[in-house]
DRENTORKOL-3810 file (N, C-alpha, C; in nm, 4 decimals):
REM DRENTORKOL-3810
@n.u->10.4270; n.v->17.0469; n.w->5.3849; ca.u->10.4999; ca.v->16.9023; ca.w->5.3550; c.u->10.6685; c.v->16.9237; c.w->5.3746
@n.u->10.7219; n.v->17.0167; n.w->5.3143; ca.u->10.8642; ca.v->17.0167; ca.w->5.3513; c.u->10.8714; c.v->17.0349; c.w->5.5194
@n.u->10.8333; n.v->17.1349; n.w->5.5744; ca.u->10.8217; ca.v->17.1631; ca.w->5.7008; c.u->10.8369; c.v->17.0709; c.w->5.7596
@n.u->10.7751; n.v->16.9290; n.w->5.7483; ca.u->10.7409; ca.v->16.8021; ca.w->5.8210; c.u->10.9032; c.v->16.7387; c.w->5.8141
@n.u->10.9457; n.v->16.7112; n.w->5.6865; ca.u->11.0934; ca.v->16.6673; ca.w->5.6398; c.u->11.2088; c.v->16.7526; c.w->5.7196
@n.u->11.1915; n.v->16.8898; n.w->5.7166; ca.u->11.2982; ca.v->16.9549; ca.w->5.7824; c.u->11.3191; c.v->16.9157; c.w->5.9666
@n.u->11.1676; n.v->16.9006; n.w->6.0033; ca.u->11.1617; ca.v->16.8828; ca.w->6.1624; c.u->11.2144; c.v->16.7332; c.w->6.1736
@n.u->11.1810; n.v->16.6430; n.w->6.0842; ca.u->11.2664; ca.v->16.5108; ca.w->6.0999; c.u->11.3888; c.v->16.5148; c.w->6.0620
@n.u->11.4367; n.v->16.5689; n.w->5.9669; ca.u->11.6063; ca.v->16.5713; ca.w->5.9569; c.u->11.6462; c.v->16.6384; c.w->6.0584
@n.u->11.5941; n.v->16.7546; n.w->6.1273; ca.u->11.6489; ca.v->16.8087; ca.w->6.2497; c.u->11.6600; c.v->16.7196; c.w->6.3768
@n.u->11.5488; n.v->16.6578; n.w->6.3877; ca.u->11.5553; ca.v->16.5827; ca.w->6.4962; c.u->11.6491; c.v->16.4388; c.w->6.4776
@n.u->11.6738; n.v->16.3796; n.w->6.3663; ca.u->11.7798; ca.v->16.2828; ca.w->6.3263; c.u->11.8984; c.v->16.3723; c.w->6.3187
@n.u->11.9226; n.v->16.5042; n.w->6.3222; ca.u->12.0658; ca.v->16.5340; ca.w->6.3286; c.u->12.0731; c.v->16.5487; c.w->6.4729
@n.u->11.9871; n.v->16.6138; n.w->6.5886; ca.u->11.9778; ca.v->16.6048; ca.w->6.6911; c.u->12.0413; c.v->16.4777; c.w->6.7642
@n.u->11.9743; n.v->16.3664; n.w->6.7370; ca.u->11.9787; ca.v->16.2338; ca.w->6.8054; c.u->12.1443; c.v->16.2024; c.w->6.7209
@n.u->12.2096; n.v->16.2184; n.w->6.6346; ca.u->12.3156; ca.v->16.2095; ca.w->6.5638; c.u->12.4325; c.v->16.2945; c.w->6.6812
@n.u->12.4195; n.v->16.4284; n.w->6.6719; ca.u->12.4965; ca.v->16.5121; ca.w->6.7692; c.u->12.4777; c.v->16.4324; c.w->6.8786
@n.u->12.4003; n.v->16.4375; n.w->6.9681; ca.u->12.3285; ca.v->16.3703; ca.w->7.1214; c.u->12.4660; c.v->16.2255; c.w->7.1070
@n.u->12.4253; n.v->16.1243; n.w->7.0124; ca.u->12.5072; ca.v->15.9952; ca.w->7.0122; c.u->12.6577; c.v->16.0388; c.w->6.9966
@n.u->12.7246; n.v->16.1276; n.w->6.9030; ca.u->12.8703; ca.v->16.1608; ca.w->6.8967; c.u->12.9234; c.v->16.2261; c.w->7.0352
@n.u->12.8222; n.v->16.3066; n.w->7.0900; ca.u->12.9242; ca.v->16.3829; ca.w->7.2111; c.u->12.8926; c.v->16.2599; c.w->7.3240
@n.u->12.7843; n.v->16.1767; n.w->7.3466; ca.u->12.7876; ca.v->16.0628; ca.w->7.4429; c.u->12.9047; c.v->15.9808; c.w->7.4244
@n.u->12.9502; n.v->15.9571; n.w->7.2924; ca.u->13.0506; ca.v->15.8643; ca.w->7.2545; c.u->13.1692; c.v->15.9284; c.w->7.3228
@n.u->13.1918; n.v->16.0451; n.w->7.2708; ca.u->13.3186; ca.v->16.1098; ca.w->7.3462; c.u->13.3186; c.v->16.1499; c.w->7.4576
@n.u->13.1893; n.v->16.1965; n.w->7.5136; ca.u->13.2131; ca.v->16.2370; ca.w->7.6750; c.u->13.2227; c.v->16.1028; c.w->7.7617
@n.u->13.1193; n.v->16.0264; n.w->7.7552; ca.u->13.0825; ca.v->15.9113; ca.w->7.8334; c.u->13.1463; c.v->15.7479; c.w->7.7825
@n.u->13.1212; n.v->15.6835; n.w->7.6894; ca.u->13.1540; ca.v->15.5833; ca.w->7.6491; c.u->13.3056; c.v->15.5518; c.w->7.6545
@n.u->13.3659; n.v->15.6347; n.w->7.5384; ca.u->13.5107; ca.v->15.6230; ca.w->7.5148; c.u->13.6226; c.v->15.6644; c.w->7.6332
@n.u->13.5974; n.v->15.7557; n.w->7.7243; ca.u->13.6558; ca.v->15.7561; ca.w->7.8452; c.u->13.6354; c.v->15.6751; c.w->7.9380
@n.u->13.5186; n.v->15.6106; n.w->7.9725; ca.u->13.4972; ca.v->15.4631; ca.w->8.0556; c.u->13.5841; c.v->15.3662; c.w->7.9983
@n.u->13.5955; n.v->15.3628; n.w->7.8595; ca.u->13.6462; ca.v->15.1959; ca.w->7.8047; c.u->13.7943; c.v->15.2389; c.w->7.8351
@n.u->13.8548; n.v->15.3358; n.w->7.8085; ca.u->13.9868; ca.v->15.4016; ca.w->7.8307; c.u->14.0128; c.v->15.3674; c.w->7.9714
@n.u->13.9669; n.v->15.4053; n.w->8.0402; ca.u->13.9710; ca.v->15.3852; ca.w->8.1704; c.u->13.9809; c.v->15.2549; c.w->8.2414
@n.u->13.8934; n.v->15.1858; n.w->8.1660; ca.u->13.8935; ca.v->15.0106; ca.w->8.2145; c.u->14.0163; c.v->14.9835; c.w->8.1718
@n.u->14.0209; n.v->15.0053; n.w->8.0254; ca.u->14.1848; ca.v->14.9003; ca.w->7.9945; c.u->14.2966; c.v->14.9575; c.w->8.0785
@n.u->14.2950; n.v->15.0951; n.w->8.0989; ca.u->14.4257; ca.v->15.1398; ca.w->8.1656; c.u->14.4354; c.v->15.0827; c.w->8.3361
@n.u->14.3233; n.v->15.0309; n.w->8.3942; ca.u->14.3377; ca.v->15.0089; ca.w->8.5165; c.u->14.3600; c.v->14.8534; c.w->8.4930
@n.u->14.3178; n.v->14.7732; n.w->8.3826; ca.u->14.3337; ca.v->14.6340; ca.w->8.3610; c.u->14.4878; c.v->14.5993; c.w->8.3340
@n.u->14.5440; n.v->14.7195; n.w->8.2891; ca.u->14.6955; ca.v->14.6997; ca.w->8.2854; c.u->14.7667; c.v->14.7305; c.w->8.4038
@n.u->14.6735; n.v->14.8228; n.w->8.4659; ca.u->14.7790; ca.v->14.8159; ca.w->8.6011; c.u->14.7675; c.v->14.6979; c.w->8.6854
@n.u->14.6628; n.v->14.6351; n.w->8.7052; ca.u->14.6593; ca.v->14.5280; ca.w->8.7627; c.u->14.7359; c.v->14.3930; c.w->8.7132
@n.u->14.7553; n.v->14.4024; n.w->8.5715; ca.u->14.8428; ca.v->14.3062; ca.w->8.5028; c.u->14.9830; c.v->14.3286; c.w->8.5402
@n.u->15.0326; n.v->14.4808; n.w->8.5573; ca.u->15.1469; ca.v->14.5096; ca.w->8.5568; c.u->15.1718; c.v->14.4699; c.w->8.7150
@n.u->15.1376; n.v->14.5169; n.w->8.7944; ca.u->15.1136; ca.v->14.4750; ca.w->8.9497; c.u->15.1125; c.v->14.3113; c.w->9.0049
@n.u->15.0775; n.v->14.2567; n.w->8.9050; ca.u->15.1051; ca.v->14.0880; ca.w->8.9168; c.u->15.2606; c.v->14.0532; c.w->8.9345
@n.u->15.3044; n.v->13.9757; n.w->9.0189; ca.u->15.4266; ca.v->13.9434; ca.w->9.0679; c.u->15.4652; c.v->13.7996; c.w->8.9691
@n.u->15.5951; n.v->13.8236; n.w->8.8770; ca.u->15.6037; ca.v->13.7164; ca.w->8.8129; c.u->15.6427; c.v->13.5910; c.w->8.9014
@n.u->15.6046; n.v->13.4691; n.w->8.8326; ca.u->15.6158; ca.v->13.3542; ca.w->8.9078; c.u->15.7499; c.v->13.2987; c.w->8.9642
@n.u->15.7475; n.v->13.2914; n.w->9.0909; ca.u->15.8854; ca.v->13.2576; ca.w->9.1758; c.u->15.8923; c.v->13.0717; c.w->9.1710
@n.u->15.9964; n.v->13.0413; n.w->9.1319; ca.u->16.0418; ca.v->12.9238; ca.w->9.0856; c.u->16.0760; c.v->12.8165; c.w->9.2185
@n.u->15.9930; n.v->12.7387; n.w->9.2247; ca.u->16.0090; ca.v->12.6663; ca.w->9.3649; c.u->15.8829; c.v->12.6703; c.w->9.4414
@n.u->15.8014; n.v->12.7754; n.w->9.4037; ca.u->15.6457; ca.v->12.7974; ca.w->9.4970; c.u->15.5463; c.v->12.7870; c.w->9.4538
@n.u->15.5135; n.v->12.6695; n.w->9.3168; ca.u->15.4234; ca.v->12.6346; ca.w->9.2539; c.u->15.4386; c.v->12.7296; c.w->9.1101
@n.u->15.5325; n.v->12.8057; n.w->9.1011; ca.u->15.5220; ca.v->12.9074; ca.w->8.9877; c.u->15.5674; c.v->12.8347; c.w->8.8274
@n.u->15.5197; n.v->12.8383; n.w->8.7201; ca.u->15.5698; ca.v->12.7894; ca.w->8.6537; c.u->15.6824; c.v->12.8219; c.w->8.5570
END
């Protein structure tokens, strides 16, 4: 009986470690890159020019 519990616990531990590694290696760097690219686009936008329809 205890061997089945250890197997189940080790399986849950494996998925927890795989999830944490996926977060740090795949998900979070992708979000950081998206935010960085969004800031680059916003910084590239020119300020409105008076008299040309800008506010």
